[in-house]
C-alpha positions as CSV (number, residue, x, y, z in Angstrom):
1,M,19.1,-44.8,-45.3
2,K,15.9,-46.8,-45.8
3,R,16.2,-50.5,-45.4
4,I,13.7,-52.9,-47.1
5,L,13.2,-56.4,-45.7
6,T,11.7,-58.9,-48.2
7,V,10.4,-62.2,-47.0
8,L,9.8,-65.0,-49.6
9,L,7.3,-67.7,-48.5
10,A,7.6,-70.9,-50.5
11,G,4.6,-73.1,-51.0
12,G,2.0,-70.7,-49.9
13,L,1.0,-69.5,-46.4
14,M,1.8,-71.8,-43.5
15,A,-0.6,-72.6,-40.6
16,G,0.5,-71.5,-37.1
17,C,2.7,-73.9,-35.2
18,G,0.8,-76.1,-32.7
19,G,-2.4,-76.1,-34.7
20,D,-5.4,-74.5,-32.8
21,S,-4.7,-70.9,-31.6
22,T,-7.7,-70.7,-29.3
23,G,-6.8,-69.5,-25.8
24,P,-7.5,-71.6,-22.7
25,G,-10.6,-69.7,-22.0
26,G,-12.0,-70.0,-25.4
27,G,-11.3,-66.4,-26.1
28,G,-9.8,-67.3,-29.5
29,G,-8.6,-64.6,-31.9
30,G,-5.5,-66.4,-33.1
31,G,-2.0,-64.9,-33.2
32,G,0.2,-66.4,-30.5
33,S,0.6,-66.1,-26.7
34,N,-1.6,-63.9,-24.3
35,V,-0.5,-60.5,-23.1
36,L,-1.3,-58.5,-19.9
37,V,-2.5,-54.9,-20.1
38,L,-2.6,-52.4,-17.2
39,L,-6.1,-50.8,-17.3
40,S,-6.4,-48.6,-14.2
41,G,-5.3,-47.9,-10.6
42,N,-1.7,-46.9,-11.2
43,G,-0.1,-43.8,-9.5
44,Q,-2.5,-43.5,-6.5
45,A,-1.8,-42.0,-3.1
46,A,-3.4,-42.7,0.3
47,G,-2.5,-42.2,3.9
48,T,-0.3,-44.6,5.8
49,D,-2.0,-47.8,6.8
50,G,-4.8,-46.8,4.4
51,E,-6.3,-48.4,1.3
52,V,-6.0,-46.8,-2.1
53,A,-9.3,-45.6,-3.4
54,A,-9.5,-47.6,-6.6
55,S,-8.6,-51.2,-7.4
56,L,-5.6,-52.1,-9.4
57,V,-7.0,-53.6,-12.7
58,V,-5.4,-55.5,-15.5
59,R,-6.8,-57.3,-18.6
60,V,-5.6,-60.6,-20.2
61,Q,-6.0,-60.5,-24.0
62,T,-4.7,-62.0,-27.1
63,Q,-2.2,-60.4,-29.4
64,N,-5.2,-59.1,-31.4
65,G,-6.8,-57.5,-28.3
66,D,-9.5,-60.0,-27.6
67,P,-10.2,-60.7,-23.9
68,V,-9.2,-64.1,-22.5
69,S,-10.9,-65.5,-19.4
70,S,-9.7,-68.0,-16.8
71,V,-6.1,-67.1,-17.0
72,A,-4.3,-67.2,-13.6
73,V,-3.0,-63.7,-12.6
74,T,-0.4,-63.5,-9.9
75,W,-0.2,-60.3,-7.8
76,A,2.7,-59.4,-5.6
77,I,4.1,-56.5,-3.6
78,T,7.5,-56.2,-5.1
79,G,8.7,-52.9,-3.6
80,S,7.6,-51.4,-0.2
81,A,8.6,-48.3,1.7
82,G,7.6,-49.9,5.0
83,P,5.9,-52.8,6.8
84,G,2.2,-53.5,6.8
85,A,1.5,-53.3,3.1
86,Q,-0.9,-56.0,1.8
87,L,-3.0,-56.9,-1.1
88,V,-6.8,-56.8,-0.5
89,S,-9.2,-59.3,-2.1
90,P,-7.0,-60.4,-5.1
91,Q,-8.8,-62.1,-8.0
92,G,-6.9,-65.2,-8.9
93,S,-7.8,-65.4,-12.6
94,S,-9.3,-63.3,-15.4
95,A,-13.0,-62.9,-15.7
96,A,-15.1,-63.2,-18.9
97,D,-14.0,-59.7,-19.9
98,G,-10.4,-60.6,-19.3
99,Q,-10.1,-58.4,-16.3
100,A,-8.5,-59.2,-12.9
101,S,-8.1,-56.8,-10.0
102,T,-6.9,-56.4,-6.4
103,G,-7.0,-53.8,-3.7
104,L,-3.9,-52.4,-1.9
105,R,-3.5,-51.4,1.6
106,L,-0.4,-49.3,2.2
107,G,2.1,-49.8,5.0
108,S,2.8,-47.7,8.1
109,T,5.7,-45.8,6.6
110,P,5.3,-43.0,4.1
111,G,7.0,-43.5,0.8
112,A,6.7,-45.4,-2.6
113,Y,5.1,-48.8,-3.0
114,E,5.2,-51.2,-6.0
115,V,2.8,-54.0,-7.0
116,T,3.2,-56.3,-10.0
117,A,0.7,-58.5,-11.8
118,S,1.9,-61.3,-14.0
119,I,0.6,-64.3,-16.1
120,S,2.1,-67.6,-17.2
121,G,4.6,-66.9,-19.9
122,G,6.3,-64.1,-18.2
123,D,4.1,-61.0,-19.2
124,T,4.2,-58.6,-16.2
125,V,2.8,-55.1,-15.5
126,R,3.7,-52.7,-12.6
127,F,1.7,-50.4,-10.4
128,D,3.1,-47.6,-8.3
129,A,1.5,-46.1,-5.2
130,T,2.5,-43.6,-2.6
131,A,1.8,-43.6,1.2
132,Q,1.5,-40.1,2.7
133,L,1.7,-39.1,6.4
134,R,-1.9,-38.6,7.5
135,V,-2.8,-35.2,9.0
136,A,-6.1,-33.8,10.3
137,S,-7.8,-32.0,7.4
138,A,-11.5,-31.4,8.4
139,L,-13.6,-31.4,11.5
140,A,-17.2,-32.5,11.0
141,L,-20.3,-32.4,13.2
142,V,-21.7,-35.9,13.9
143,S,-24.5,-35.5,16.4
144,G,-25.7,-33.8,19.6
145,D,-26.5,-30.2,18.4
146,G,-29.8,-28.5,19.2
147,Q,-30.8,-30.4,22.3
148,A,-33.1,-29.2,25.1
149,G,-32.9,-30.1,28.7
150,T,-33.5,-29.0,32.3
151,V,-31.3,-26.6,34.2
152,N,-28.4,-28.3,36.2
153,Q,-28.9,-31.6,34.3
154,A,-26.6,-33.3,31.8
155,L,-27.9,-33.5,28.2
156,A,-29.3,-36.9,27.1
157,N,-26.7,-37.2,24.3
158,P,-23.1,-36.1,23.9
159,F,-21.7,-33.6,21.4
160,V,-19.9,-35.7,18.8
161,V,-17.4,-34.6,16.1
162,R,-15.3,-36.5,13.6
163,I,-11.8,-35.7,12.3
164,D,-11.0,-36.7,8.8
165,D,-7.5,-36.8,7.1
166,Q,-6.7,-35.3,3.8
167,F,-8.1,-38.3,2.0
168,G,-11.5,-38.1,3.7
169,D,-10.8,-41.1,6.0
170,P,-11.4,-40.9,9.8
171,L,-8.2,-40.1,11.7
172,E,-7.4,-41.7,15.0
173,G,-5.3,-39.8,17.6
174,A,-5.9,-36.3,16.3
175,P,-6.0,-33.6,19.0
176,V,-9.5,-32.3,19.8
177,N,-10.6,-29.8,22.5
178,F,-14.1,-28.9,23.7
179,E,-14.9,-25.7,25.6
180,I,-17.9,-23.7,26.7
181,S,-18.7,-20.8,24.4
182,K,-22.0,-19.4,25.6
183,G,-24.0,-19.2,28.8
184,F,-21.2,-18.6,31.3
185,G,-23.5,-16.9,33.7
186,G,-25.3,-20.2,34.3
187,S,-22.1,-22.0,35.2
188,P,-22.4,-25.0,32.7
189,S,-19.8,-27.7,32.5
190,L,-18.4,-30.3,30.2
191,S,-17.5,-33.9,30.9
192,E,-13.9,-35.0,30.8
193,T,-11.5,-33.1,28.5
194,I,-10.9,-34.9,25.2
195,D,-7.3,-35.0,24.1
196,A,-7.5,-37.1,20.9
197,S,-10.0,-38.7,18.5
198,G,-10.7,-42.4,18.8
199,P,-10.4,-45.3,16.3
200,S,-13.4,-44.1,14.3
201,G,-11.9,-40.5,14.2
202,Q,-14.7,-39.4,16.6
203,A,-14.4,-37.3,19.8
204,S,-17.2,-36.4,22.2
205,T,-18.2,-34.6,25.4
206,T,-21.4,-34.2,27.4
207,L,-22.7,-30.8,28.4
208,T,-24.3,-30.3,31.9
209,L,-26.6,-27.3,31.6
210,G,-26.2,-24.3,33.9
211,D,-28.7,-23.1,36.5
212,K,-30.4,-20.4,34.3
213,N,-32.9,-20.7,31.5
214,G,-31.6,-19.9,28.0
215,T,-29.2,-21.0,25.3
216,Y,-25.9,-22.5,26.1
217,G,-23.1,-23.2,23.7
218,A,-19.9,-25.3,23.4
219,R,-17.4,-25.7,20.6
220,A,-15.0,-28.3,19.4
221,L,-11.6,-27.2,18.1
222,S,-9.0,-29.0,16.1
223,G,-6.3,-27.0,14.4
224,T,-8.0,-24.0,12.8
225,D,-11.4,-25.8,12.5
226,T,-14.3,-25.1,14.9
227,I,-17.7,-26.8,15.3
228,N,-20.3,-25.1,17.4
229,F,-23.0,-26.7,19.4
230,S,-26.0,-25.2,21.2
231,A,-28.5,-26.4,23.8
232,T,-31.5,-24.9,25.5
233,A,-32.2,-25.1,29.3
234,S,-35.5,-24.5,31.0
235,G,-37.1,-25.1,34.4
236,G,-35.0,-22.6,36.3
237,A,-36.0,-19.5,38.3
238,F,-33.7,-17.0,36.3
239,D,-32.8,-16.4,32.7
240,L,-29.5,-16.0,30.8
241,I,-28.9,-12.7,28.9
242,G,-31.3,-12.0,26.0
243,V,-32.7,-9.0,24.1
244,T,-36.4,-8.6,23.4
245,G,-36.6,-5.1,22.0
246,L,-34.7,-1.9,21.0
247,S,-36.2,1.6,20.9
248,P,-36.3,3.9,19.2
249,D,-35.6,2.4,15.8
250,P,-34.3,4.2,13.9
251,V,-32.0,6.0,16.4
252,T,-29.7,9.0,15.8
253,E,-26.0,9.0,16.6
254,G,-25.4,10.4,20.0
255,A,-29.0,9.7,21.2
256,V,-30.1,7.2,23.9
257,L,-31.2,3.7,22.9
258,T,-33.3,1.6,25.3
259,V,-32.5,-2.2,25.3
260,D,-35.2,-4.5,26.8
261,G,-34.3,-8.1,27.7
262,T,-33.3,-10.5,30.4
263,G,-30.2,-11.4,32.4
264,F,-28.6,-8.0,32.5
265,S,-26.3,-7.0,35.4
266,T,-27.8,-4.2,37.6
267,T,-24.4,-2.6,37.6
268,P,-24.1,-0.5,34.4
269,A,-20.3,-1.0,34.0
270,Q,-20.7,-4.8,33.9
271,N,-22.9,-4.5,30.7
272,Q,-21.4,-3.9,27.2
273,V,-23.3,-2.7,24.2
274,S,-21.5,-2.1,20.9
275,F,-22.6,-0.7,17.5
276,D,-20.7,-2.2,14.6
277,G,-17.9,-2.9,17.0
278,I,-17.9,0.7,18.5
279,P,-18.8,0.6,22.2
280,G,-21.7,2.7,23.4
281,T,-22.0,4.0,27.0
282,V,-24.4,2.1,29.3
283,Q,-26.0,4.8,31.4
284,T,-28.5,2.9,33.5
285,A,-29.1,-0.8,34.1
286,S,-31.7,-3.2,35.6
287,A,-32.1,-7.0,35.1
288,T,-34.5,-6.3,32.2
289,Q,-33.5,-3.0,30.7
290,L,-30.5,-0.9,29.7
291,T,-30.2,2.7,28.5
292,V,-27.3,3.2,26.2
293,L,-25.7,6.3,24.6
294,V,-25.2,5.5,20.9
295,P,-21.7,6.4,19.6
296,N,-21.4,9.6,17.5
297,F,-19.7,8.1,14.4
298,T,-19.3,11.4,12.7
299,A,-17.5,12.9,15.7
300,L,-15.2,9.8,15.6
301,D,-14.2,10.8,12.1
302,Q,-16.4,8.1,10.5
303,C,-18.6,9.7,7.8
304,L,-21.2,7.0,7.4
305,P,-24.7,7.0,5.8
306,R,-28.0,6.1,7.3
307,R,-27.8,2.4,7.7
308,D,-28.5,-0.8,9.7
309,V,-26.0,-1.3,12.5
310,A,-25.2,-4.6,14.2
311,I,-25.8,-4.3,18.0
312,Q,-24.1,-6.7,20.4
313,V,-25.3,-6.8,24.0
314,A,-23.2,-8.6,26.6
315,S,-23.1,-8.9,30.4
316,G,-19.9,-10.1,31.8
317,P,-18.7,-13.1,29.7
318,D,-22.2,-13.7,28.3
319,S,-23.6,-12.2,25.1
320,A,-27.1,-12.1,23.5
321,A,-27.8,-12.8,19.9
322,V,-26.8,-9.9,17.6
323,Q,-29.5,-7.4,17.1
324,S,-30.0,-4.7,14.4
325,A,-31.3,-1.2,14.4
326,E,-31.2,1.7,11.9
327,V,-28.8,4.5,12.8
328,I,-29.2,8.1,11.5
329,P,-26.0,10.2,11.2
330,S,-25.8,13.1,13.6
331,G,-24.8,15.8,11.1
332,T,-27.4,17.9,9.4
333,P,-27.7,16.9,5.7
334,L,-26.7,19.4,3.1
335,S,-29.9,20.2,1.1
336,L,-29.4,21.9,-2.3
337,S,-32.0,22.8,-4.8
338,A,-31.3,22.0,-8.5
339,G,-28.6,24.4,-9.7
340,E,-27.7,25.5,-6.1
341,D,-24.2,25.2,-4.8
342,S,-22.3,25.5,-1.5
343,V,-18.7,26.1,-0.8
344,F,-16.7,24.5,2.0
345,I,-13.2,25.5,3.0
346,G,-10.7,23.7,5.2
347,P,-10.7,20.3,7.1
348,G,-13.2,21.5,9.7
349,Q,-15.9,21.9,7.0
350,V,-15.2,19.2,4.5
351,D,-14.3,16.1,6.5
352,C,-17.8,14.8,6.2
353,I,-20.6,16.0,3.9
354,Q,-24.0,14.3,4.3
355,L,-26.5,14.7,1.5
356,P,-30.2,14.2,2.1
357,P,-32.2,11.2,0.8
358,S,-32.4,11.6,-3.0
359,L,-34.7,10.4,-5.7
360,I,-33.4,8.1,-8.3
361,G,-31.6,10.1,-11.0
362,E,-30.8,13.1,-8.8
363,E,-27.2,14.2,-9.2
364,Y,-24.7,16.0,-7.2
365,E,-21.3,17.3,-8.4
366,L,-18.3,17.8,-6.1
367,V,-15.6,20.2,-7.4
368,A,-12.4,19.9,-5.3
369,S,-9.6,22.4,-5.7
370,P,-6.5,23.1,-3.6
371,V,-6.2,26.1,-1.3
372,P,-2.8,27.6,-2.1
373,S,-1.7,27.8,1.5
374,G,-3.7,25.0,3.0
375,G,-2.6,21.9,1.3
376,F,-5.1,19.0,0.9
377,V,-7.4,17.1,3.1
378,S,-9.3,13.8,2.9
379,L,-13.0,14.0,2.8
380,Q,-15.9,11.5,2.7
381,L,-19.1,12.1,0.8
382,Q,-22.2,10.2,1.9
383,V,-25.9,10.0,1.0
384,N,-27.7,10.4,4.3
385,G,-30.7,8.2,3.5
386,R,-31.9,5.0,1.9
387,Q,-33.0,4.5,-1.7
388,P,-36.8,4.9,-1.9
389,L,-39.7,3.1,-3.5
390,G,-38.8,-0.5,-3.1
391,S,-35.1,-0.2,-3.9
392,P,-32.7,-2.3,-1.9
393,S,-32.8,-1.4,1.8
394,I,-29.1,-1.5,2.2
395,A,-27.3,1.8,2.5
396,P,-24.7,2.8,-0.2
397,P,-21.1,2.0,0.7
398,P,-18.8,4.8,1.9
399,T,-17.2,6.8,-0.8
400,T,-13.9,8.4,0.1
401,I,-12.3,11.1,-2.0
402,T,-8.7,11.7,-1.1
403,L,-6.7,14.7,-2.3
404,T,-3.0,14.2,-2.1
405,G,-0.1,16.7,-2.1
406,G,-0.3,20.3,-1.1
407,G,1.3,23.7,-1.2
408,A,0.8,26.7,-3.4
409,S,2.6,25.3,-6.5
410,Q,0.7,22.0,-6.6
411,S,-2.7,21.2,-8.1
412,L,-5.1,18.2,-8.1
413,S,-3.8,15.1,-9.8
414,P,-6.0,15.2,-13.0
415,S,-8.0,12.4,-14.5
416,P,-6.7,11.6,-17.0
417,G,-3.2,12.4,-15.9
418,L,-2.4,13.9,-19.4
419,L,-4.0,17.2,-18.3
420,A,-1.5,17.8,-15.5
421,P,0.5,20.4,-17.5
422,Q,-2.8,22.1,-18.3
423,Y,-3.7,22.5,-14.7
424,A,-0.2,23.8,-13.8
425,L,-0.4,26.4,-16.6
426,D,-3.9,27.5,-15.5
427,T,-2.6,28.0,-12.0
428,R,0.2,30.3,-13.2
429,L,-2.1,32.3,-15.4
430,R,-4.7,32.8,-12.6
431,E,-2.0,34.0,-10.3
432,L,-1.0,36.5,-13.0
433,E,-4.6,37.5,-13.3
434,R,-4.8,38.3,-9.6
435,G,-2.1,40.9,-10.1
436,L,-3.9,42.6,-13.0
437,R,-7.3,43.1,-11.4
438,G,-7.1,46.9,-11.6
439,Q,-5.9,46.9,-15.3
440,I,-8.6,44.6,-16.8
441,R,-11.2,46.2,-19.0
442,R,-14.7,45.0,-19.1
443,A,-16.8,47.5,-21.2
444,S,-16.2,48.6,-24.8
445,A,-14.9,52.0,-23.5
446,G,-11.2,52.2,-23.9
447,T,-8.7,51.0,-26.4
448,A,-10.5,49.3,-29.3
449,F,-9.3,46.2,-31.0
450,S,-6.6,47.9,-33.1
451,L,-5.9,44.9,-35.3
452,Q,-9.4,44.9,-36.7
453,S,-10.3,48.5,-36.3
454,A,-13.5,47.5,-34.5
455,M,-14.6,45.5,-37.6
456,V,-16.0,42.0,-37.6
457,P,-13.4,39.7,-39.1
458,S,-14.3,38.0,-42.4
459,V,-13.3,34.4,-43.5
460,G,-9.9,34.6,-45.1
461,D,-8.7,37.7,-43.2
462,T,-5.0,37.3,-42.1
463,V,-4.2,38.8,-38.7
464,T,-1.0,38.9,-36.6
465,F,-1.7,38.5,-32.9
466,Q,0.6,39.3,-30.0
467,N,1.5,36.2,-27.9
468,S,0.5,38.4,-24.9
469,C,1.4,36.0,-22.0
470,F,4.5,34.6,-23.8
471,S,5.8,37.7,-25.7
472,S,9.3,36.2,-25.9
473,S,7.9,33.5,-28.3
474,G,7.0,36.1,-30.9
475,P,3.7,37.0,-32.6
476,I,1.3,34.5,-34.2
477,T,0.0,35.0,-37.8
478,A,-3.4,33.4,-38.4
479,V,-6.2,33.2,-40.9
480,A,-9.9,33.5,-40.1
481,R,-11.5,30.2,-41.0
482,S,-15.1,30.6,-39.6
483,V,-17.1,33.6,-38.3
484,S,-20.4,33.0,-36.5
485,N,-22.7,35.1,-34.3
486,N,-20.5,34.8,-31.2
487,A,-17.2,33.4,-32.5
488,A,-14.3,34.2,-34.8
489,V,-12.2,31.0,-35.4
490,F,-8.6,31.7,-36.5
491,E,-6.0,29.1,-37.7
492,D,-2.3,29.6,-37.2
493,T,-0.5,29.6,-40.5
494,V,2.0,27.2,-39.1
495,A,-0.8,24.7,-38.6
496,S,-2.5,25.4,-42.0
497,G,-5.1,22.7,-42.8
498,A,-5.5,21.5,-39.2
499,Y,-9.3,21.1,-39.8
500,T,-11.6,21.3,-42.8
501,T,-13.9,24.3,-43.3
502,A,-16.9,22.2,-42.2
503,E,-15.0,21.3,-39.0
504,Y,-14.2,24.9,-38.2
505,D,-17.8,25.8,-38.9
506,S,-18.8,23.1,-36.4
507,I,-16.5,24.5,-33.7
508,A,-18.0,28.0,-34.2
509,A,-21.6,26.6,-34.2
510,N,-21.1,24.6,-31.0
511,F,-19.7,27.8,-29.3
512,D,-22.8,29.7,-30.5
513,N,-25.4,27.1,-29.7
514,V,-24.2,25.5,-26.5
515,I,-21.0,26.9,-24.8
516,F,-21.7,30.6,-24.9
517,P,-25.3,30.6,-23.8
518,T,-24.7,28.0,-21.1
519,D,-21.6,29.7,-19.6
520,T,-23.1,33.2,-19.7
521,S,-26.3,32.0,-18.1
522,Y,-24.3,30.6,-15.1
523,F,-21.5,33.1,-14.8
524,G,-22.4,36.4,-16.6
525,V,-21.8,38.0,-19.9
526,P,-18.2,38.9,-20.9
527,G,-17.2,42.4,-22.2
528,D,-16.5,43.4,-25.8
529,I,-13.4,45.6,-25.6
530,D,-12.7,45.1,-29.3
531,S,-16.3,46.1,-30.3
532,N,-16.6,43.2,-32.7
533,G,-19.2,41.2,-30.9
534,R,-17.2,38.0,-31.1
535,I,-14.9,35.8,-29.0
536,I,-11.7,34.9,-30.9
537,L,-10.8,31.2,-30.9
538,L,-7.1,31.1,-32.0
539,L,-6.0,27.6,-32.9
540,T,-2.2,27.8,-32.8
541,A,0.8,25.5,-32.8
542,F,2.2,27.6,-30.0
543,V,-0.1,25.8,-27.6
544,N,1.2,22.5,-28.8
545,S,4.7,23.7,-28.0
546,L,3.7,24.0,-24.3
547,S,3.1,20.3,-24.0
548,P,6.2,18.6,-22.6
549,S,5.3,15.4,-24.6
550,Y,1.9,14.2,-25.7
551,N,2.7,10.9,-24.0
552,V,3.3,12.7,-20.7
553,G,0.8,15.6,-20.8
554,V,-1.2,17.8,-23.1
555,V,-1.9,21.6,-22.8
556,A,-5.2,22.0,-24.5
557,G,-5.4,25.8,-24.4
558,F,-5.6,28.9,-22.2
559,F,-7.0,32.4,-21.6
560,C,-4.4,35.1,-21.2
561,P,-5.6,37.9,-18.9
562,L,-3.2,40.4,-20.6
563,D,-5.3,40.2,-23.8
564,I,-8.1,42.2,-22.0
565,G,-5.5,44.5,-20.4
566,S,-2.7,45.7,-22.6
567,G,-2.2,42.8,-25.0
568,N,-4.4,42.2,-28.0
569,N,-7.2,44.2,-26.4
570,A,-9.6,41.4,-27.4
571,E,-11.6,38.6,-25.8
572,M,-9.8,35.5,-27.1
573,F,-8.5,32.0,-26.3
574,Y,-5.5,30.1,-27.5
575,L,-6.2,26.5,-28.5
576,T,-4.1,23.4,-29.5
577,V,-4.2,22.0,-33.0
578,P,-3.9,18.4,-34.2
579,D,-0.3,17.1,-34.5
580,P,-0.5,13.6,-36.0
581,G,3.2,13.7,-36.9
582,G,4.4,14.7,-33.4
583,T,6.4,17.7,-34.8
584,L,4.8,20.7,-33.0
585,N,5.5,20.2,-29.3
586,N,8.7,21.2,-27.6
587,G,10.4,17.8,-28.1
588,V,11.1,17.0,-24.4
589,G,10.9,13.2,-24.1
590,P,9.2,10.9,-26.6
591,P,7.0,13.3,-28.6
592,G,4.0,11.0,-29.3
593,V,1.2,12.3,-31.5
594,L,-1.9,14.4,-31.0
595,T,-4.6,13.0,-33.2
596,K,-7.3,15.2,-34.8
597,A,-10.0,13.2,-33.0
598,Y,-8.4,13.8,-29.6
599,A,-7.6,17.5,-30.3
600,R,-11.2,18.1,-31.5
601,R,-12.7,16.3,-28.4
602,I,-10.9,18.6,-25.9
603,I,-11.7,21.9,-27.7
604,D,-15.2,22.4,-26.4
605,G,-14.4,21.5,-22.7
606,T,-11.3,23.8,-22.9
607,V,-13.3,26.7,-24.3
608,A,-16.1,26.3,-21.7
609,H,-13.4,26.3,-19.0
610,E,-11.5,29.3,-20.3
611,L,-14.7,31.3,-21.0
612,Q,-15.5,31.2,-17.3
613,H,-12.0,32.6,-16.5
614,M,-12.6,35.4,-19.0
615,I,-16.0,36.3,-17.6
616,N,-14.7,36.1,-14.0
617,A,-11.8,38.4,-14.9
618,Q,-14.0,41.0,-16.5
619,I,-17.0,41.2,-14.1
620,G,-16.2,43.6,-11.3
621,G,-12.5,43.6,-12.2
622,G,-12.2,40.0,-11.1
623,A,-15.2,38.8,-9.0
624,V,-13.4,35.9,-7.6
625,S,-9.7,36.4,-6.9
626,D,-8.9,33.1,-5.1
627,V,-7.3,30.9,-7.6
628,W,-8.8,27.7,-6.2
629,I,-12.4,29.0,-6.4
630,N,-11.8,30.4,-9.9
631,E,-10.5,27.0,-11.1
632,G,-13.4,25.2,-9.3
633,L,-15.9,27.4,-11.2
634,S,-14.2,26.6,-14.5
635,H,-14.5,22.9,-13.8
636,L,-18.1,23.5,-13.1
637,A,-18.4,25.3,-16.4
638,E,-17.1,22.1,-18.2
639,E,-19.8,20.1,-16.4
640,V,-22.7,22.3,-17.1
641,V,-21.7,22.6,-20.8
642,G,-21.4,18.9,-20.9
643,H,-24.9,18.6,-19.5
644,A,-26.2,21.1,-22.0
645,T,-24.5,19.1,-24.8
646,L,-26.5,16.1,-23.7
647,G,-29.7,18.0,-23.7
648,F,-30.1,18.4,-19.9
649,T,-31.3,21.7,-18.5
């Protein structure tokens, strides 16, 4: 319920009680007593016995918000977690802007602290602060690095570091340790061991140089932080270890590298030379020269390109500055002309393939297929050379291709994974094809295409085809939708209207103009046992039924070897049709949908793939009987047709 308060003022407005409302500092503004406002500094944290970073600031003002000067402000620590807390430089009264401030140093005990500010009349504000236990946070170099001196003499200045806490303040009593890190062969030493930092947070030590010329090193350690110092000694009769040259550069894996320098042990086994962390074999040694056998990375199962390698030379506990040389792989690069191919079988051949230096834009294709009885292996493919003509001098990173699984019934995991059922079906049909090698017809001699009586189909013809490789599923009735120079495209009556006439004409034209000439130029010309001069492309809902679920995997199509044996006696393929309603597959699992765009996109690659199988089956009664090579060639067919589609020769 809304309540309304009405105030009736008799005799007009009244002046404020007490007459003049101007504050004691002349701030004026009218309207009653002064108030105290907290401006900044609340909620800070600092280390124990440390001062908070920002002052605690208040402002004295009138009720209307005007600043009031010369008002006494009283500061007090009203709550403390421990002893030692104190206010720093308090300001006793407000300044011209009405502000007053103080600093705060926290006590020696972690916890919460409270400060109040108040003015006459009882207006009070409260500040809270937290003291945290100080811990070492960062180690910083103060001075002493990079000095030079005489052998066996102490340096003129110490090595100095500082330890700061988490608030950036110097920390007293933090543990620090110094140790020699370089130049052990000259027997350098450090002054007294430092156990903890002093009041300024600093710790120091002095290095006495060793008896050999060269660079010495020491380091300071605190927790996980390290600061490194170096100093150079001269005036001695001998030198610490150092490298002045490497030859030859570049050097081949397994060859001998000569290392020139100083300070080497004359005993080969007391010197160490590593290449990207892999030790080489020191064969001979003098004080100024080593001969080293470079590791054979390829033999160590590391397939690496031609590259710069970090070379670390050491003698006993001393090591020289890291050097670099170019290392050439030991294997002979595989050189292929454009269009040439090479086949590798088994782990002994494919564990490392090196390609020669290539020009920008040169392209290689790797087709990997499973050997039915051999399982799978891991292989690495490397370019054995640098990019030319001013390109970055770094070598390309290793590329590892891993094939997983194995056994006669498994195939490569496809990309995308939706094609897994397709690969499984292809493997079954190629195994069937191997058993039919003696029954497959290539030439027109023999049984003609009885369904057409050796006549070229016409658009609108209705034909019933055997489902040769799946006879239990019954025949397929289809209508010719497009006939071109090399193709006769039929549509299953179950899938009537899958594509428009223009789309069917496009499928036929692409077969004529790209797929057929490209595949036949690579793999040979198929036969014509039905004497119609055409390849039949049968788009049928039966192929859709072979997909377990469009969301799980899609069968795009297949070539049945029985069709050029005792089936339809015709060169033909079976291809999937669009299924936007998800009603044509076999209904195992969520059906999903097969859009027209996706179905159309996979037709050309599928036809290119299956045409190679058909050609291979007919030439010589099956030129390639190994399933894995047959599949590899069909994947190559997809690639070369793809290149031709893009206009590449």
